[in-house]
C-alpha positions as CSV (number, residue, x, y, z in Angstrom):
1,M,51.9,-57.5,4.8
2,K,51.5,-58.0,1.1
3,I,48.8,-60.1,-0.5
4,T,48.6,-60.8,-4.3
5,I,45.4,-61.6,-6.0
6,S,45.8,-63.2,-9.4
7,G,43.6,-65.1,-11.8
8,L,42.2,-65.2,-15.4
9,P,39.8,-62.5,-16.7
10,G,36.4,-62.7,-15.0
11,T,37.5,-64.5,-11.8
12,G,36.7,-61.4,-9.6
13,K,40.3,-60.4,-8.9
14,T,39.6,-56.7,-8.7
15,T,36.4,-57.1,-6.7
16,V,38.0,-59.3,-4.1
17,A,41.2,-57.1,-4.0
18,K,39.2,-54.0,-3.4
19,L,37.1,-55.6,-0.6
20,L,40.2,-57.1,1.0
21,S,42.2,-53.8,0.9
22,E,39.2,-52.0,2.5
23,K,38.8,-54.7,5.2
24,L,42.5,-54.5,6.1
25,G,42.8,-50.8,5.6
26,I,45.8,-51.1,3.3
27,K,46.6,-49.8,-0.1
28,L,45.4,-51.4,-3.3
29,I,47.8,-51.6,-6.2
30,S,45.8,-52.7,-9.3
31,A,47.2,-53.6,-12.7
32,G,43.8,-52.5,-14.1
33,D,44.0,-49.1,-12.5
34,I,47.6,-48.6,-13.8
35,F,46.4,-49.6,-17.3
36,R,43.5,-47.1,-17.0
37,R,45.8,-44.3,-15.8
38,L,48.2,-44.9,-18.7
39,A,45.3,-44.8,-21.2
40,E,44.1,-41.5,-19.7
41,Q,47.6,-40.0,-19.8
42,K,47.7,-40.9,-23.6
43,G,44.3,-39.4,-24.1
44,L,42.9,-42.8,-25.3
45,T,39.8,-44.7,-24.3
46,L,40.3,-48.1,-22.7
47,E,39.3,-49.8,-25.9
48,E,41.7,-47.8,-28.0
49,F,44.5,-48.3,-25.4
50,G,43.7,-52.0,-25.3
51,K,44.1,-52.3,-29.0
52,L,47.3,-50.4,-28.9
53,A,48.6,-52.8,-26.2
54,E,47.8,-55.8,-28.4
55,E,50.1,-54.4,-31.0
56,N,52.7,-53.1,-28.6
57,P,54.0,-55.4,-25.8
58,E,55.9,-52.5,-24.3
59,I,52.6,-51.4,-22.7
60,D,52.2,-54.6,-20.8
61,F,55.9,-54.4,-19.7
62,L,55.2,-50.9,-18.5
63,V,52.1,-51.9,-16.5
64,D,53.9,-55.0,-15.0
65,R,57.0,-53.0,-14.2
66,T,55.0,-50.1,-12.7
67,Q,53.0,-52.5,-10.5
68,K,56.1,-54.3,-9.3
69,E,57.8,-51.0,-8.4
70,L,54.8,-49.7,-6.6
71,A,54.5,-52.9,-4.6
72,E,58.2,-52.8,-3.7
73,K,57.7,-49.4,-2.2
74,E,54.9,-50.4,0.1
75,R,55.1,-52.3,3.4
76,D,51.4,-53.3,3.3
77,A,49.3,-53.7,0.2
78,V,46.9,-55.8,-1.8
79,I,48.3,-56.3,-5.3
80,D,45.8,-57.2,-8.0
81,G,46.9,-58.5,-11.4
82,R,47.3,-61.5,-13.5
83,L,51.0,-61.7,-12.9
84,S,51.3,-60.1,-9.5
85,G,51.8,-63.5,-7.8
86,W,54.9,-63.9,-10.0
87,F,56.3,-60.4,-9.7
88,V,55.9,-59.6,-6.0
89,K,58.7,-61.6,-4.6
90,D,58.1,-60.6,-0.9
91,A,54.3,-61.4,-0.9
92,D,53.1,-62.8,2.4
93,L,50.2,-64.6,0.7
94,R,49.6,-65.3,-3.0
95,V,46.0,-66.0,-4.0
96,W,44.9,-67.5,-7.3
97,L,41.2,-67.1,-8.2
98,F,39.6,-69.4,-10.7
99,A,36.2,-70.1,-12.1
100,D,34.5,-72.2,-14.8
101,A,35.1,-70.5,-18.2
102,E,31.3,-70.0,-18.8
103,I,31.0,-68.2,-15.5
104,R,33.9,-66.0,-16.4
105,Y,32.5,-65.2,-19.8
106,S,29.2,-64.3,-18.4
107,R,30.7,-62.0,-15.8
108,I,32.8,-60.3,-18.5
109,A,29.7,-60.0,-20.8
110,S,27.8,-58.4,-18.0
111,R,30.6,-56.1,-16.9
112,E,31.3,-54.9,-20.5
113,S,27.7,-54.9,-21.7
114,K,28.4,-57.5,-24.4
115,D,26.7,-60.5,-25.7
116,I,28.1,-63.6,-24.1
117,S,29.2,-65.1,-27.4
118,V,31.3,-62.0,-28.1
119,A,32.8,-62.0,-24.6
120,R,33.6,-65.7,-25.0
121,L,35.3,-65.2,-28.3
122,E,37.3,-62.2,-27.2
123,T,38.3,-63.7,-23.9
124,K,39.5,-66.9,-25.5
125,K,41.6,-64.9,-28.0
126,R,42.9,-62.6,-25.3
127,E,43.9,-65.5,-23.0
128,E,45.7,-67.4,-25.8
129,L,47.7,-64.2,-26.7
130,E,48.6,-63.6,-23.1
131,K,49.6,-67.2,-22.5
132,R,52.0,-67.0,-25.4
133,R,53.3,-63.5,-24.4
134,Y,53.8,-64.4,-20.8
135,S,55.7,-67.5,-21.8
136,K,57.8,-65.8,-24.4
137,F,58.7,-62.6,-22.4
138,Y,58.7,-63.8,-18.8
139,S,58.9,-67.6,-19.1
140,I,55.7,-67.8,-17.0
141,D,53.2,-70.6,-17.5
142,L,49.9,-69.3,-16.2
143,E,48.7,-72.9,-15.8
144,D,51.4,-73.4,-13.2
145,T,49.6,-72.4,-10.0
146,S,52.3,-74.0,-7.7
147,I,53.5,-70.6,-6.6
148,Y,50.2,-69.7,-4.9
149,D,49.5,-70.3,-1.2
150,L,45.7,-70.4,-1.8
151,S,43.6,-71.2,-4.8
152,I,39.8,-70.4,-4.6
153,N,37.0,-71.2,-6.9
154,S,35.3,-67.8,-7.3
155,G,32.4,-69.5,-9.0
156,R,31.4,-71.2,-5.8
157,F,31.9,-68.3,-3.3
158,Y,30.7,-64.7,-3.1
159,P,33.4,-62.0,-3.0
160,E,32.8,-61.3,0.7
161,E,33.2,-65.1,1.5
162,I,36.5,-65.2,-0.5
163,V,37.8,-62.3,1.6
164,K,36.9,-64.3,4.8
165,I,38.8,-67.3,3.4
166,I,41.8,-65.1,2.6
167,L,41.7,-63.5,6.1
168,L,41.5,-67.0,7.7
169,A,44.5,-68.1,5.6
170,L,46.5,-65.1,6.8
171,E,45.6,-65.8,10.4
172,L,46.6,-69.4,10.1
173,K,49.9,-68.5,8.3
174,K,50.7,-65.9,11.1
175,K,50.3,-68.6,13.7
176,R,53.0,-70.7,12.0
177,S,55.5,-67.8,11.8
């Protein structure tokens, strides 16, 4: 079984994906982990590699392609990434996480030890750039959530509760198969 977890920055994708993969005992394929590995291979910090990625779209293509290829090799996996719902064609369940922008900015500020005003500004800029890039290079509109089986407001539920919702959705989907 393959489950994709997608959403904007700060929605808790990685947290939920890790918990879900542990609960199901299946592999986690994370776009963030792939990005970190590539940065390490290049001998760059995440910040340095992130800046390089902003200037060089090939890095995003490499992360996306690598995640897609890794997912295709697995029979069972949780795949975490902004575009994983679009790229993993044989997913059994596609989940979109969302949350109020201020909740997301606060989470990002906390995670990255930044002032919320800095996190807000950087995240807005990042999302606008990504929106344009995904549209230009992949013809993907991130605001189109129609491909997802389940959409969950992560500002209203704890990660463990979100995992329970996903597991219930999987159970219900299996009953219909």
